[in-house]
C-alpha positions in Angstrom: -7.0 5.3 14.1 -6.5 1.5 14.2 -6.6 -0.6 17.5 -2.7 -1.2 16.9 -2.4 2.5 17.0 -4.3 3.0 20.2 -2.5 0.2 21.9 1.0 1.9 20.7 0.1 5.3 22.0 -1.3 3.8 25.3 2.1 1.8 25.5 4.3 4.7 24.8 2.4 7.0 27.3 3.4 4.4 29.9 7.0 4.3 28.8 7.0 8.1 28.9 5.7 8.0 32.5 8.4 5.4 33.3 11.0 7.6 31.8 9.8 10.6 33.9 10.1 8.5 37.0 13.5 7.6 36.1 14.5 11.2 35.6 12.8 12.2 38.9 15.4 9.8 40.6 18.4 11.2 38.5 17.2 14.7 39.7 16.5 13.9 43.3 19.7 15.3 44.7 19.5 18.5 42.5 21.7 17.5 39.7 22.1 14.9 37.2 25.7 13.2 37.3 27.5 12.0 34.1 26.8 8.4 35.1 22.9 9.2 35.4 22.9 11.2 32.2 24.5 8.3 30.3 21.9 5.9 31.6 19.1 8.3 31.0 20.3 8.4 27.3 20.6 4.6 27.0 16.9 4.2 28.7 15.5 7.0 26.4 16.7 5.0 23.4 15.4 1.7 24.9 12.0 3.3 25.5 11.8 5.0 22.1 11.7 8.5 23.4 11.9 11.1 21.1 14.4 13.8 21.4 11.6 16.4 21.9 10.0 14.0 24.6 13.4 13.5 26.2 14.0 17.4 26.6 10.5 17.9 27.9 10.8 15.2 30.4 14.3 16.2 31.6 12.9 19.8 32.0 9.8 18.9 33.6 9.3 15.3 34.8 6.6 16.1 37.3 4.3 16.8 34.4 4.1 13.1 33.3 1.9 10.5 35.3 3.2 7.1 36.5 1.0 5.0 34.3 1.8 1.8 35.7 1.7 -1.4 33.8 -1.0 -4.1 34.5 1.4 -7.0 34.4 3.1 -7.8 37.9 6.2 -8.7 36.1 6.4 -5.5 34.3 5.9 -3.5 37.3 8.8 -5.4 38.9 11.0 -4.8 35.9 10.1 -1.1 36.2 11.3 -1.3 39.9 14.4 -2.9 38.7 15.2 0.0 36.2 14.3 2.7 38.9 16.6 1.0 41.3 19.6 1.1 38.7 19.0 4.7 38.4 19.2 5.0 42.2 22.5 3.0 42.2 24.1 4.4 39.0 26.6 6.5 40.9 27.5 3.8 43.3 25.3 5.1 46.4 21.8 5.1 47.3 21.1 8.7 48.5 18.3 9.1 51.0 16.4 11.6 48.8 16.6 8.9 46.0 15.4 6.1 48.4 12.5 7.9 49.5 11.4 8.8 46.0 11.8 5.3 45.0 9.5 4.1 47.7 7.0 6.8 46.7 7.1 5.6 43.1 6.9 1.9 44.2 3.6 2.7 45.8 2.5 4.4 42.3 3.5 1.1 40.7 1.0 -0.6 43.0 3.1 -2.2 45.6 1.4 -1.8 48.8 2.2 1.1 51.3 2.8 -1.4 53.9 5.6 -3.3 51.9 7.0 -0.6 49.7 9.9 0.1 52.1 10.7 -3.6 52.3 10.3 -4.1 48.6 12.6 -1.1 47.9 15.3 -2.0 50.4 15.5 -5.5 48.9 15.6 -4.1 45.4 18.4 -1.8 46.4 20.3 -4.9 47.9 19.7 -7.1 44.8 20.9 -4.5 42.3 24.1 -3.6 44.4 24.8 -7.3 44.3 24.5 -7.4 40.5 21.5 -9.6 40.3 19.9 -9.8 36.9 16.4 -9.1 36.3 15.2 -12.8 36.5 16.8 -13.2 39.8 15.6 -9.8 40.8 12.1 -10.6 39.7 12.2 -14.0 41.7 13.6 -12.4 45.0 11.1 -9.4 44.9 8.1 -12.0 44.5 9.2 -14.0 47.6 9.0 -10.8 49.8 6.1 -9.1 48.2 3.5 -11.8 48.6 0.4 -10.7 46.6 
């Protein structure tokens, strides 16, 4: 196995973990809505999740660890994608917000700051901020 294969496999494991977190948020209220399903399919394709992996993750997302990226910008991008799932149906359900905060800690946002970061993330996505503006705003409130 070459170094590039190892890198790809490690990166793919991170993508699987990220997709599993998105699924957890989609399932937080006990069902996956049509909007959530459409976003899951789109996200699965973007992350190169195979049909077999997609099915396994949908059936048991808790089985897959978070595997956060090392890069701070990539962690913020993950937060952005997760927040999009929280709001895909037009509202931020309390169960989804609580889970988002828990996952944010898993993405290495501090326990003390996770609530503030997630509240700001929801506000930014609700106001249709793009990833660049979202990243800038999160960095301002999450002083590392």
